[in-house]
C-alpha positions in Angstrom: -6.4 -24.8 10.2 -5.5 -21.4 11.5 -3.9 -19.0 9.0 -2.8 -15.8 10.5 -1.8 -14.1 7.2 -3.8 -12.3 4.6 -2.8 -11.7 1.0 -3.5 -8.3 -0.7 -2.8 -6.8 -4.1 -1.1 -3.4 -4.0 -1.6 -1.2 -7.1 1.4 1.1 -7.6 1.2 4.6 -9.1 3.6 7.5 -9.8 6.7 7.4 -7.7 5.9 4.0 -6.2 5.5 2.4 -9.6 8.7 4.1 -10.8 10.6 2.8 -7.8 9.4 -0.8 -8.0 9.2 -1.0 -11.9 6.0 -2.9 -11.8 2.3 -1.9 -11.7 1.4 -4.0 -8.7 2.6 -6.2 -5.9 1.1 -9.1 -4.0 2.0 -8.9 -0.3 1.2 -10.9 2.8 0.5 -9.3 6.2 -0.8 -10.6 9.6 -4.5 -10.3 10.2 -5.5 -7.0 11.8 -2.8 -5.0 9.9 -3.8 -1.4 9.1 -3.4 -0.2 5.5 -0.7 2.3 6.6 1.6 -0.7 7.2 1.6 -1.3 3.4 3.3 2.1 2.9 5.6 1.3 5.9 6.8 -1.9 4.2 7.5 -0.2 0.9 9.5 2.5 2.7 11.4 -0.2 4.6 12.3 -1.8 1.2 13.0 1.5 -0.5 13.9 4.3 2.1 13.9 7.0 -0.6 10.1 6.7 -0.5 9.9 8.0 3.1 9.4 11.6 1.8 6.0 10.5 0.5 4.7 8.8 3.7 2.8 11.8 5.1 1.2 12.9 1.9 0.2 9.5 0.4 -3.5 8.7 0.5 -4.9 5.1 0.8 -7.6 3.3 -1.1 -9.0 -0.1 -0.5 -11.2 -1.7 -3.2 -11.6 1.7 -5.0 -12.7 3.6 -1.8 -10.5 6.2 -0.1 -9.9 5.1 3.5 -8.1 6.3 6.7 -4.6 5.0 7.4 -5.8 3.0 10.3 -8.3 1.0 8.3 -7.7 -2.7 8.8 -6.9 -4.9 5.8 -8.9 -8.0 4.9 -7.8 -11.0 2.8 -8.1 -10.3 -0.9 -8.2 -6.5 -0.6 -6.9 -4.4 -3.4 -4.9 -1.5 -2.0 -3.8 1.7 -3.9 -1.2 4.1 -2.6 -1.9 7.5 -4.1 1.0 10.0 -3.8 0.5 13.5 -5.0 0.9 13.6 -8.8 2.3 16.6 -10.6 0.6 17.5 -13.9 2.0 17.0 -17.3 
C-alpha cells in the first residue's frame, strides 16, 4: 500500500488561533512538503493572515526549524507569529 499523504497536528497561537477559533488543526499534506506550506495553506483559507507570512517562525516537535524543513507523518507543528505584550 502506497500512501502519499502525511498527517500533522498544527498548534495555533495568537492571530492564527484567533482566526480559526480553535487551538489546533489536523491537516494532511503530500510527503516531502516543507513546513512553510502549512502557513501557505492557512493563508489560502484566510487571506487576512498574509501579513504575518514573512514574520512567522516555525517549530516542529518543540524545535525551531527553517521554513524549508520537510514534514514527517505525525509531526506537531507550531506557527509562532510575533506576540505583543500585555
